[in-house]
N, C-alpha and C positions, 0 to 999 in steps of 0.2 A: 504493500500500500504506500509506503514511504517513497518507493521508487516512482510510482505513478504520480504522486504529488509533486515530486521534484522535477519531473520531465514535462508536465503539462504546461507550465509557463513558457518553456522553450518552444513547444509546439505552437502555442498561441502567438509567440513572437515571430515564428517562421511564417504563419498565416498572414500576419500583418505585413511582413516584408513581401509576400507574394502578391498582394493586392495593390501595392504601391504603384502608381502610374507615373511614368516619366514622359514629359512633353518633348517631342522631337524638335530639334532646331529647324527653322524654316530655311528654304533654299531659294535663291533668286530674290525677286522683288517682294515676295511674301504676300500676305493678305491685308496688310495695313493700308488704309486709304492714303492717296497721294494728292488729294484735292488742294490741301493747303500749300504743298510744294508747288503745284501748278499755278496757283493764284500768285504766290510770291514771285515765281518766274515771270509771269505775265506782267506784273507790276514793274519788275526790274527792266524788262524789255521796253515798256512804255517810258520809264524814266530815262533809259539810255537814248531812246528815240528823241525825247524832248531835249535832252542835253546836247546831242549832236546837231539838231536843227537850231536850237537857241544859240549855240556857240558858232554857228555858221561853218562847221567843219565841212559840210556839204552845201553847195549853193541852194538858196531857198527855192529856186525854181524846180529843183529836182527832189527836195525833201521838205515838205511843209511841216509845220508843228502839229502835234496831235489836236490841239484846240481848234486849229484852222480846218482840219478834216471834220471835226464834229460840227463846226459851223456850216461847212459845205453840205453835210448830211441834212441839216435842217432846211437849207436852201433848196436842195433837190426834192426833199419831201414836200415843200411848199410849191415850188415852181415846176418841178419835173426836170427832165433833161432830154435834149434832142427830140422834142416834139412828143414826148410820152411821160407819163407820171412814173414815179419810182415803183409803185405797185404794179404797173403794167410791165415794166422791165423785169421785175422779180418773177411775176407770174409767167411770163414768156419763157424764162430760163427754167423755172420749176416744171413747167409743162413738158419741155423737151427732155429734161433729166428723168422725170418720173416715167414718162412713156418709154423712153429708151431702157430704163432699168427694168421695167415690167417685161418688155420683149426679151431683153438679154437674160433675165432670170428664167422666164418661161422656156426658153430654148436651151440655155446653158446647163441648167440642173439636170434635166432628163438626158441630154446627150453626154454630160460628164459621168453620170451614173452608168449609162450604157457603156461608155468607154472603159470604165473600171470593172464592169462585169463581163464584157465580151471582147475577145482579142481581135475579132474581125472589125468591130466598130472602132476599136482603138487604132488598128492599122490603117483604116480608111480615113478617119478624122484627124488623127494626130499630126500628119504631115501638113495639111493646109493651115491648121491652127498654129502650129509652131512656126510656119513660114511667115504669117502675117502678124502674129502677136508681137514680135520685137519692133515692128515698123512703127515709127511715129505717125500719129493721125494726119499730120500735115502732108505726109508723103503721098497718101491716097486721097487727100481732099480734092485735087483736080479731077480725079476719076468720078468722085461722087457728083461733082457739078456736071461733068459731061454726060454721065449715065442717067442721073436723076433730076437734073435741073437745079434751080436755085430756090425751090420751095422748102417747106418743112420736111419733106421726105428725105432730102439729102442730109439735112442737119441731124435728124433723128437716126438715120442709118449710120452716119459717122460715129455718133455716140454709142449706138448698139455694138458696132464692131469693136470699139475701144473697151466696152464693158463685158462683152461676151466671153472673151478668152479667160480672164481671171476666174469667172464663175465656173466655167466648164472645167478648167484644169483643177480647181479646188475640189469640185465634186468628184472628179476622178481620183484625186489624191486621197480623199476621205474614204472611198471604197477600198483602195489598195492598201491603206493603213489598217484595215480591219484585221484583228488577230484571227488566224485560222482556227485557233482553239475555241473561240466563241462560236464560229460557224459549225464546227464539228459537234460541239455540245448541243446546239439547237437541233442538228440533224439527229443526234442520238436520242433526243426526246421526241422525235417524230414530227418535227416542224416541216410544213410544206414549203414549196418555193415561194409562194405568196407570203406566208408567215415569216419566212427567213428574210425576205426583202423588207417587209414593213416593220418587223420587230427587231431585226439585228442590223441589216445593212444601212437602212435609212437613218436610224438614230446614231449609229457610229459615224456616219459621214456628215451628219448635220453640223457639228462644230466647224469642220473644214469648209462647208458650204457657206455658213454665215460669215466666216472670215473672208472667203472669196468675194462675197457680196460687199463687205466693207471696203475691200481693196478696189473692187470695180467702181463703187460710188466715188472713191477718191480719184480714180483715173477718169471717170466721167466728168467730174467737176473740172479737172485739169484740162480736159479736151473741149470744154464748153466754149472757151474763147475762140478756139480754132473753128468749131462748128458754127459759131455766130459770125464768122467772117463771110459766110455765104449770103451776101445780099440781105442782111438783116436790118430791120429798123426798130426792133425791140430786143431786149435781153441785156443781162448784166455784162456778158462778154462784149456785146456790141457797144455798150456804154463805155467800157474800159478802152476799147480800141479807138472809138471816136474821140474820147478825151485825150488819148495819147498823141493823136495827130495835131492837137492844138496845145500840147504841153500843159494840159490842165491836170497837174500831178495830184492835186487834192481830190479830184473826181476819180482818178485812177485808184487812189487809196480807198475811197468810199466803195468802189466796185469790188476791190479785193477783200475788204472787210465783210461785205455782204455775202460774197461767195464763201468766205471762211465760216461765217455764222451758219449759213445753210448747210455746208458740208459737216460742220460739227453737230448740228441737229440730226442729220441723217445718220451719222456715226453713232450718236447717243441712242438713237432708236434701235439700231442693230445691236448695240451692247445690251439694251433692255431685253430685246428678244433672246439674246444669248443667255442672259440670266434666267429668263422664264422657260425657254425651251430646252436648254442644255445646262442645268444647274451643276452637273457633275464635271463640267469642263475644268481642267487644271487641278482637280481634286483626286483623281484616280491614278 
């Protein structure tokens, strides 16, 4: 009995040691928010911009002060620019970007998934996509004008071509990164081909697809100025190019700021969809 009494505290102490949890050290950026860091960085950039322009390090014609850009925003909101209001310019650009994104997504995701699942589809589609994907949009802009004219069709087609490849290639990469063990496990449980695609392939490829859409939207906004070179009378890109011809640098900065805000809003929307649709991303 004495032996039992003497050893029981030791056993209890061992049990306490066994249930002790150790928090693993994070790797990379971790999960802590970076909003404050981003805000401080933005304020530092604005301060540097104000100092450079105030000290005339760069001629005032080429770099107006931030307060002058804000004043120009109010002027454009009140009087418009180049025969159109600011809302008309913004709506024209948003219409082109949204329509092109819908077309590129509707075509890019199915074709990318097909390329990841079928070697014949990959062999047929991979060559033309890899051929035109590295080309800058300005290189085939003249062809868009010759083939499709100077209407909205040529502008939207240019944006679709710029946005299609990142979405398609990301969907393909999402399928090819799927662990074969997960597929074999589903097959061993009797999953049909339809269940395998809906429950295994598509959820596994979804993070890569959403990342591809984010990249494509960035490419689309970057191509917007080139697209609105085609006989446009409305659009943020048109406003920037028109202002640059008259050295209205403050108007150019206004257009750049509007594009940046719109692009940030689109990117934030995709981030929200990622948090809702793929909450496991980066945690497995």
